[in-house]
Residue frames as qw, qx, qy, qz and C-alpha x, y, z in Angstrom:
[[0.000, 0.886, 0.463, 0.000, 0.00, 0.00, 0.00],
 [0.315, -0.778, 0.109, 0.532, 2.87, 2.37, 0.82],
 [0.404, -0.113, 0.598, 0.683, 4.44, 1.69, -2.56],
 [0.200, 0.641, 0.658, 0.340, 1.14, 2.55, -4.30],
 [0.147, -0.933, -0.232, 0.234, 0.94, 5.89, -2.42],
 [0.391, -0.559, 0.359, 0.637, 4.51, 6.71, -3.41],
 [0.388, 0.230, 0.699, 0.555, 3.67, 5.87, -7.00],
 [0.079, 0.819, 0.531, 0.200, 0.76, 8.35, -7.00],
 [0.295, -0.892, -0.095, 0.330, 2.53, 11.09, -5.04],
 [0.582, -0.256, 0.349, 0.688, 5.73, 11.26, -7.11],
 [0.305, 0.468, 0.488, 0.671, 4.26, 12.78, -10.28],
 [0.192, -0.899, -0.365, -0.147, 2.20, 15.26, -8.24],
 [0.542, -0.696, 0.054, 0.468, 5.30, 16.34, -6.31],
 [0.518, -0.007, 0.424, 0.743, 7.28, 16.80, -9.52],
 [0.127, 0.674, 0.494, 0.534, 4.52, 18.89, -11.09],
 [0.364, -0.892, -0.237, 0.122, 4.36, 21.02, -7.93],
 [0.556, -0.458, 0.225, 0.656, 8.10, 21.71, -8.26],
 [0.366, 0.333, 0.519, 0.697, 7.56, 22.63, -11.91],
 [0.079, -0.863, -0.444, -0.227, 4.82, 25.11, -10.92],
 [0.445, -0.824, -0.019, 0.350, 7.23, 26.83, -8.54],
 [0.502, -0.394, 0.417, 0.647, 10.12, 26.90, -11.00],
 [0.488, 0.572, 0.554, 0.357, 8.27, 27.78, -14.19],
 [0.266, 0.260, 0.149, 0.916, 8.67, 31.08, -16.02],
 [0.078, 0.357, 0.443, -0.819, 6.88, 34.07, -14.45],
 [0.285, 0.043, -0.469, -0.835, 4.99, 34.38, -17.72],
 [0.365, -0.306, -0.864, -0.163, 2.70, 31.63, -16.48],
 [0.316, -0.567, -0.639, 0.413, 1.81, 33.53, -13.32],
 [0.130, 0.015, 0.044, 0.990, 1.84, 37.09, -14.65],
 [0.022, -0.704, -0.710, 0.003, -1.28, 39.09, -13.94],
 [0.134, -0.659, -0.167, 0.721, -2.55, 42.65, -13.62],
 [0.460, 0.838, 0.171, -0.238, -2.64, 45.33, -16.29],
 [0.741, 0.522, 0.052, 0.418, -0.31, 46.63, -18.96],
 [0.482, -0.701, 0.068, 0.521, 2.92, 48.54, -18.51],
 [0.550, 0.770, 0.098, 0.309, 4.57, 51.20, -20.68],
 [0.609, -0.597, 0.067, 0.518, 7.99, 52.73, -20.40],
 [0.503, 0.813, 0.022, 0.292, 10.31, 55.31, -21.93],
 [0.619, -0.222, -0.080, 0.749, 13.81, 56.63, -21.57],
 [0.067, 0.963, 0.226, -0.131, 13.65, 60.42, -21.23],
 [0.665, 0.169, 0.143, 0.713, 16.15, 62.25, -23.41],
 [0.202, -0.541, -0.128, 0.806, 17.30, 65.86, -23.16],
 [0.357, 0.746, 0.444, 0.344, 15.66, 68.56, -25.26],
 [0.055, 0.959, 0.035, 0.277, 16.87, 72.11, -25.88],
 [0.470, 0.501, -0.497, 0.531, 20.32, 71.36, -24.51],
 [0.623, -0.679, 0.031, -0.387, 18.98, 70.76, -20.99],
 [0.245, 0.491, -0.788, 0.280, 21.59, 68.10, -20.25],
 [0.618, -0.226, 0.508, -0.556, 18.97, 66.21, -18.23],
 [0.400, 0.105, -0.876, -0.247, 18.06, 62.53, -18.36],
 [0.514, -0.120, 0.549, -0.648, 15.46, 60.25, -16.87],
 [0.197, -0.073, -0.938, -0.276, 13.06, 57.37, -17.26],
 [0.531, -0.033, 0.252, -0.809, 9.37, 56.72, -16.78],
 [0.110, -0.124, -0.978, -0.126, 7.07, 53.74, -16.36],
 [0.532, -0.055, 0.081, -0.841, 3.28, 53.82, -16.55],
 [0.037, -0.072, -0.996, 0.029, 1.36, 50.77, -15.30],
 [0.516, -0.134, -0.181, -0.826, -2.35, 50.38, -15.98],
 [0.022, -0.175, -0.962, 0.207, -4.84, 48.36, -13.98],
 [0.100, 0.741, 0.663, -0.047, -8.27, 49.16, -15.33],
 [0.166, 0.889, 0.155, 0.398, -8.65, 52.94, -15.11],
 [0.550, -0.808, 0.130, 0.166, -5.91, 53.20, -12.47],
 [0.667, 0.616, -0.228, 0.351, -2.51, 54.38, -13.62],
 [0.668, -0.669, 0.086, 0.316, 0.66, 54.20, -11.55],
 [0.526, 0.789, -0.144, 0.283, 3.41, 56.48, -12.85],
 [0.717, -0.550, 0.116, 0.411, 7.02, 56.21, -11.73],
 [0.508, 0.799, -0.016, 0.322, 9.30, 58.92, -13.13],
 [0.639, -0.564, 0.049, 0.520, 12.89, 59.76, -12.27],
 [0.470, 0.816, 0.054, 0.334, 14.87, 62.71, -13.60],
 [0.601, -0.581, 0.038, 0.547, 18.24, 64.32, -12.98],
 [0.455, -0.008, 0.328, 0.828, 20.26, 67.17, -14.44],
 [0.067, 0.799, 0.511, 0.308, 17.28, 69.54, -14.66],
 [0.073, 0.608, -0.130, 0.780, 17.37, 73.24, -13.84],
 [0.408, -0.192, -0.741, 0.497, 17.65, 73.56, -10.05],
 [0.098, -0.504, -0.478, 0.713, 16.13, 76.92, -9.13],
 [0.082, 0.549, 0.510, 0.658, 13.59, 79.47, -10.32],
 [0.249, -0.739, -0.101, -0.618, 12.80, 82.85, -8.71],
 [0.156, -0.563, 0.588, -0.559, 14.77, 81.92, -5.60],
 [0.762, -0.175, 0.478, -0.400, 13.09, 78.56, -5.04],
 [0.480, -0.083, 0.846, 0.217, 13.24, 74.99, -6.32],
 [0.271, 0.211, -0.521, -0.781, 12.39, 74.87, -10.03],
 [0.650, 0.191, 0.580, -0.452, 8.85, 73.47, -10.47],
 [0.080, 0.243, -0.795, -0.551, 9.13, 71.06, -13.40],
 [0.730, 0.228, 0.292, -0.574, 5.66, 70.29, -14.71],
 [0.086, -0.208, 0.916, 0.333, 5.28, 67.06, -16.66],
 [0.694, 0.277, 0.132, -0.652, 2.61, 65.57, -18.88],
 [0.509, 0.111, 0.819, 0.241, 1.58, 62.57, -20.91],
 [0.305, 0.468, -0.230, -0.797, 1.04, 63.97, -24.41],
 [0.554, 0.273, 0.787, 0.007, -1.25, 62.32, -26.92],
 [0.509, 0.763, 0.358, -0.173, -2.48, 62.71, -30.49],
 [0.079, 0.828, -0.408, -0.378, 0.87, 63.53, -32.09],
 [0.697, 0.509, -0.484, -0.141, 3.40, 61.55, -34.08],
 [0.929, -0.367, 0.022, 0.046, 4.59, 59.53, -31.04],
 [0.750, 0.222, -0.105, 0.614, 8.01, 61.11, -31.25],
 [0.365, -0.733, -0.131, 0.560, 10.08, 63.89, -29.70],
 [0.404, 0.910, 0.061, -0.065, 10.85, 67.03, -31.70],
 [0.765, 0.147, 0.040, 0.625, 14.15, 67.48, -33.53],
 [0.309, -0.478, -0.064, 0.820, 16.17, 70.68, -33.21],
 [0.102, 0.135, 0.531, 0.830, 14.89, 71.65, -36.64],
 [0.136, -0.686, -0.709, -0.089, 11.42, 72.14, -35.15],
 [0.240, -0.589, -0.187, 0.749, 12.65, 75.54, -33.88],
 [0.408, 0.692, 0.516, 0.299, 10.74, 77.81, -36.26],
 [0.010, 0.995, 0.077, 0.063, 11.78, 81.28, -35.08],
 [0.667, 0.498, -0.293, 0.470, 15.48, 80.59, -34.80],
 [0.331, -0.809, 0.270, -0.404, 15.86, 81.41, -31.11],
 [0.266, 0.416, -0.838, 0.232, 17.57, 78.09, -30.39],
 [0.321, -0.009, 0.784, -0.531, 14.66, 76.71, -28.37],
 [0.302, -0.255, -0.795, -0.460, 11.94, 74.30, -29.48],
 [0.350, -0.146, 0.372, -0.847, 8.97, 75.74, -27.61],
 [0.424, 0.177, 0.827, -0.323, 5.91, 73.77, -26.58],
 [0.627, 0.598, 0.182, -0.465, 3.80, 74.96, -29.56],
 [0.374, 0.643, -0.596, -0.302, 6.67, 74.14, -31.94],
 [0.056, -0.263, 0.960, -0.077, 6.98, 70.67, -30.44],
 [0.619, 0.149, 0.496, -0.590, 3.26, 69.89, -30.34],
 [0.702, 0.441, -0.351, -0.436, 3.24, 68.59, -33.91],
 [0.425, 0.369, -0.824, 0.072, 5.55, 65.80, -32.79],
 [0.140, -0.012, -0.903, 0.406, 4.42, 64.76, -29.33],
 [0.261, -0.546, -0.724, -0.332, 0.83, 66.01, -29.43],
 [0.323, -0.651, 0.004, -0.687, -1.42, 67.75, -26.95],
 [0.116, -0.292, 0.764, -0.563, -1.63, 67.24, -23.21],
 [0.613, -0.266, -0.665, -0.334, -3.70, 64.23, -22.21],
 [0.724, -0.596, -0.333, 0.095, -2.73, 63.99, -18.53],
 [0.059, 0.806, -0.371, 0.457, -0.80, 66.26, -16.17],
 [0.747, -0.102, -0.576, 0.316, 1.51, 64.47, -13.75],
 [0.251, -0.735, 0.180, -0.603, 0.69, 66.47, -10.65],
 [0.234, 0.207, -0.830, 0.462, 1.89, 65.49, -7.19],
 [0.102, 0.360, 0.790, -0.486, -1.65, 65.92, -5.80],
 [0.379, 0.516, 0.186, -0.745, -5.10, 66.97, -6.92],
 [0.762, 0.552, 0.208, -0.268, -6.42, 66.79, -10.45],
 [0.542, -0.268, 0.620, 0.501, -4.48, 65.35, -13.37],
 [0.555, 0.697, 0.452, 0.031, -6.37, 66.84, -16.30],
 [0.534, 0.420, 0.196, 0.708, -5.02, 69.09, -19.04],
 [0.151, -0.900, -0.165, -0.375, -6.40, 72.06, -17.10],
 [0.665, -0.717, 0.108, 0.179, -3.61, 71.49, -14.54],
 [0.807, 0.449, -0.013, 0.385, -0.90, 71.78, -17.19],
 [0.326, 0.600, -0.250, 0.686, 0.77, 74.87, -15.70],
 [0.644, -0.726, -0.077, -0.229, 0.00, 74.26, -12.04],
 [0.470, 0.528, -0.550, 0.445, 3.47, 74.90, -10.63],
 [0.485, -0.545, 0.414, -0.545, 2.23, 74.37, -7.08],
 [0.853, -0.147, 0.471, -0.168, 2.07, 70.59, -7.58],
 [0.466, 0.648, -0.538, -0.272, 4.84, 69.79, -10.11],
 [0.972, 0.048, -0.232, -0.002, 6.09, 66.31, -10.87],
 [0.772, -0.022, -0.215, 0.597, 9.69, 67.25, -10.02],
 [0.172, -0.984, -0.003, -0.045, 10.98, 70.10, -7.85],
 [0.404, -0.743, 0.469, 0.256, 14.60, 71.12, -8.24],
 [0.230, 0.623, -0.655, -0.361, 17.33, 69.59, -10.35],
 [0.365, 0.110, -0.914, -0.137, 16.48, 65.94, -9.72],
 [0.502, -0.107, 0.532, -0.674, 13.85, 63.80, -8.10],
 [0.049, -0.119, -0.976, -0.175, 11.41, 60.92, -8.29],
 [0.529, -0.004, 0.032, -0.848, 7.71, 61.11, -8.99],
 [0.166, -0.111, -0.976, -0.088, 5.36, 58.26, -8.13],
 [0.423, 0.119, 0.346, -0.829, 1.60, 58.44, -8.00],
 [0.080, 0.285, 0.932, 0.207, -1.46, 56.28, -8.67],
 [0.296, 0.334, 0.189, -0.874, -4.52, 58.05, -10.04],
 [0.602, 0.503, 0.608, -0.124, -7.60, 57.54, -12.21],
 [0.227, -0.229, 0.514, 0.795, -6.54, 58.05, -15.80],
 [0.537, 0.480, 0.110, -0.685, -8.90, 59.55, -18.35],
 [0.832, 0.274, 0.481, -0.023, -10.09, 57.32, -21.19],
 [0.544, 0.831, -0.116, -0.021, -8.38, 59.37, -23.92],
 [0.042, -0.752, 0.655, -0.066, -4.93, 59.04, -22.38],
 [0.691, -0.172, 0.691, -0.126, -5.54, 55.38, -21.57],
 [0.814, 0.510, 0.272, -0.051, -6.41, 54.69, -25.18],
 [0.354, 0.864, -0.357, 0.024, -3.31, 56.54, -26.38],
 [0.347, -0.570, 0.739, -0.085, -1.14, 54.37, -24.14],
 [0.773, 0.099, 0.618, -0.103, -2.79, 51.19, -25.38],
 [0.701, 0.703, 0.118, 0.016, -2.24, 52.39, -28.95],
 [0.731, -0.214, 0.135, 0.634, 1.42, 53.09, -28.12],
 [0.316, 0.684, 0.225, 0.618, 1.11, 56.79, -29.01],
 [0.424, -0.894, -0.143, 0.034, 1.73, 58.42, -25.61],
 [0.568, 0.440, -0.256, 0.647, 4.75, 60.66, -24.98],
 [0.530, -0.739, -0.288, 0.300, 6.00, 61.94, -21.60],
 [0.385, 0.625, -0.056, 0.676, 7.47, 65.44, -21.48],
 [0.508, -0.631, -0.317, 0.493, 9.09, 67.26, -18.55],
 [0.275, 0.841, 0.164, 0.436, 9.26, 71.05, -18.89],
 [0.389, -0.916, 0.040, 0.088, 11.53, 73.79, -17.59],
 [0.756, 0.391, -0.114, 0.512, 14.94, 75.04, -18.73],
 [0.498, -0.554, -0.101, 0.659, 17.73, 76.98, -17.08],
 [0.321, 0.931, 0.155, -0.083, 17.43, 80.48, -18.64],
 [0.257, -0.797, 0.433, 0.334, 21.19, 80.98, -18.40],
 [0.544, -0.104, 0.748, 0.365, 21.75, 78.23, -20.97],
 [0.497, 0.690, 0.524, 0.041, 19.53, 79.88, -23.60],
 [0.425, 0.359, 0.239, 0.796, 20.40, 82.36, -26.32],
 [0.043, -0.182, -0.243, 0.952, 19.94, 86.06, -25.59],
 [0.390, -0.124, -0.435, -0.802, 16.91, 86.09, -27.86],
 [0.584, -0.324, -0.731, -0.140, 15.30, 83.19, -26.00],
 [0.349, -0.237, -0.594, 0.685, 16.12, 84.70, -22.59],
 [0.118, 0.123, 0.098, -0.980, 14.06, 87.76, -23.44],
 [0.421, -0.175, -0.628, -0.631, 11.02, 85.84, -24.68],
 [0.553, -0.155, 0.459, -0.678, 7.83, 85.08, -22.78],
 [0.309, 0.070, 0.948, -0.005, 6.22, 81.67, -22.61],
 [0.293, -0.078, -0.549, -0.779, 3.71, 81.22, -25.44],
 [0.419, -0.399, -0.814, -0.058, 1.53, 79.39, -22.92],
 [0.394, -0.811, -0.381, 0.205, 1.56, 82.01, -20.16],
 [0.371, 0.743, -0.037, 0.556, 2.85, 85.53, -20.84],
 [0.457, -0.841, 0.181, -0.228, 3.53, 86.01, -17.12],
 [0.840, -0.353, 0.353, 0.211, 6.27, 83.36, -17.35],
 [0.049, 0.683, -0.578, -0.444, 9.54, 83.36, -19.28],
 [0.753, 0.362, -0.446, -0.322, 9.99, 80.99, -22.21],
 [0.262, 0.375, -0.858, 0.234, 12.36, 78.85, -20.16],
 [0.450, -0.148, 0.620, -0.626, 9.67, 78.03, -17.60],
 [0.795, 0.239, 0.359, -0.425, 7.50, 76.02, -20.00],
 [0.535, 0.577, -0.555, -0.270, 9.87, 74.88, -22.76],
 [0.987, -0.108, -0.078, -0.088, 10.41, 71.10, -22.86],
 [0.159, -0.758, 0.629, -0.063, 13.55, 69.75, -21.16],
 [0.276, -0.196, 0.941, 0.015, 12.99, 65.97, -21.32],
 [0.723, 0.265, -0.115, -0.628, 11.00, 63.80, -23.70],
 [0.144, -0.215, 0.962, 0.086, 10.35, 60.10, -24.25],
 [0.646, 0.031, -0.407, -0.645, 7.89, 58.10, -26.35],
 [0.593, -0.215, 0.665, -0.400, 6.11, 55.46, -24.28],
 [0.590, 0.204, -0.686, -0.375, 5.98, 51.92, -25.62],
 [0.909, -0.301, -0.082, -0.277, 4.54, 48.73, -24.23],
 [0.430, -0.640, 0.635, -0.035, 6.99, 46.95, -21.94],
 [0.858, 0.130, 0.495, 0.056, 6.46, 43.84, -24.07],
 [0.624, 0.762, 0.032, 0.168, 7.61, 45.76, -27.15],
 [0.003, 0.895, -0.404, 0.186, 10.57, 47.09, -25.19],
 [0.898, -0.325, 0.291, 0.064, 11.85, 43.62, -24.24],
 [0.123, -0.674, 0.618, 0.384, 15.48, 43.06, -25.28],
 [0.718, 0.410, -0.440, -0.350, 16.15, 41.07, -28.44],
 [0.017, -0.375, 0.915, -0.147, 16.84, 37.37, -28.16],
 [0.756, 0.081, 0.386, -0.522, 13.52, 35.60, -28.62],
 [0.766, 0.096, 0.629, 0.097, 12.89, 32.50, -30.68],
 [0.620, 0.756, 0.207, 0.040, 12.70, 34.41, -33.97],
 [0.129, 0.924, -0.360, 0.020, 16.09, 36.10, -33.50],
 [0.895, 0.156, -0.364, 0.205, 17.95, 33.00, -32.38],
 [0.147, 0.643, -0.456, 0.597, 19.58, 34.94, -29.56],
 [0.017, -0.115, 0.825, -0.553, 18.11, 32.88, -26.72],
 [0.143, -0.432, -0.888, -0.073, 14.90, 31.38, -25.40],
 [0.286, -0.491, -0.147, -0.810, 11.78, 33.48, -24.97],
 [0.350, -0.291, 0.590, -0.667, 10.06, 33.49, -21.54],
 [0.871, 0.035, 0.066, -0.486, 7.41, 31.04, -22.68],
 [0.782, 0.347, -0.517, 0.041, 10.08, 28.68, -23.96],
 [0.088, 0.416, -0.721, 0.547, 11.85, 28.87, -20.61],
 [0.628, -0.144, 0.425, -0.636, 8.63, 27.87, -18.90],
 [0.911, 0.222, -0.182, -0.297, 8.10, 25.05, -21.36],
 [0.527, 0.446, -0.678, 0.251, 11.64, 23.84, -20.77],
 [0.213, -0.315, 0.690, -0.616, 11.04, 23.79, -17.02],
 [0.808, 0.026, 0.192, -0.557, 7.78, 21.95, -17.56],
 [0.833, 0.344, -0.421, -0.103, 9.49, 19.38, -19.79],
 [0.285, 0.425, -0.746, 0.426, 12.27, 18.89, -17.27],
 [0.463, -0.223, 0.546, -0.662, 9.73, 18.46, -14.48],
 [0.896, 0.135, -0.021, -0.423, 7.81, 15.85, -16.43],
 [0.675, 0.404, -0.605, 0.124, 11.02, 13.96, -17.12],
 [0.026, -0.366, 0.727, -0.580, 11.83, 14.06, -13.42],
 [0.706, -0.074, 0.321, -0.627, 8.34, 12.82, -12.62],
 [0.884, 0.264, -0.310, -0.228, 8.73, 9.96, -15.07],
 [0.434, 0.428, -0.720, 0.331, 12.06, 8.98, -13.48],
 [0.306, -0.263, 0.645, -0.649, 10.60, 8.95, -9.98],
 [0.838, 0.076, 0.088, -0.532, 7.64, 6.90, -11.19],
 [0.770, 0.358, -0.528, -0.037, 9.96, 4.37, -12.82],
 [0.157, 0.370, -0.773, 0.491, 11.95, 3.98, -9.60],
 [0.558, -0.128, 0.464, -0.676, 8.75, 3.51, -7.63],
 [0.887, 0.197, -0.170, -0.381, 7.54, 0.80, -10.05],
 [0.585, 0.385, -0.692, 0.176, 10.83, -1.03, -9.75],
 [0.132, -0.295, 0.718, -0.617, 10.52, -0.99, -5.96],
 [0.768, 0.015, 0.220, -0.602, 6.99, -2.37, -6.22],
 [0.836, 0.314, -0.414, -0.177, 8.22, -5.10, -8.53],
 [0.372, 0.376, -0.758, 0.381, 11.09, -6.03, -6.22],
 [0.376, -0.234, 0.575, -0.688, 8.80, -5.97, -3.18]]
């Protein structure tokens, strides 16, 4: 009787081990995730990265940035940031500067990254109407981390799912601009200088699945996650078969 129990338990134990060791792809759950590397615009010298995770209408945004302008009017520079939609899903080239002042302003860049879909505020509303709310910026000072979960509007959510969203962080150091640009007002708010609202960082969001490094089955560079799981499953079944064979031999000898 003991040998019969061992015979039945061995395959189940092996499959349990396989379940624990299989690829995470088998157990993955939740919503979609999008990410982008943030590159410098207008000679800002800044850099950063951003991830947007969706779970239904809930978005969790994690953004880090460094090398931004540190101060403005005697305080920490309030860097507003947005998810832009409806454009060409790209960041503007230097040639987008139409008036020759050396700065690609927000209106000049809009053709490329689109209009504001969501404002990445640190608290309160996240709509386009909060675009210039410097009281709740995503980043204050030269560097920082922004993380917040909020209800995302359907238009921005659809843009992310269509892989057409772009994240932009605004605010330049006026001292780095040309004399012409230093004397200009923001085209978005004439009470602010051009530097306050000009884009400093930009990155086109793509699905994390699309952003996976090369090396899947089609490229020949290595096994894809599903193949890894299948390999573990195959190995587990082989192990189960071996244990079963040993158990049968013991029954026969007994």
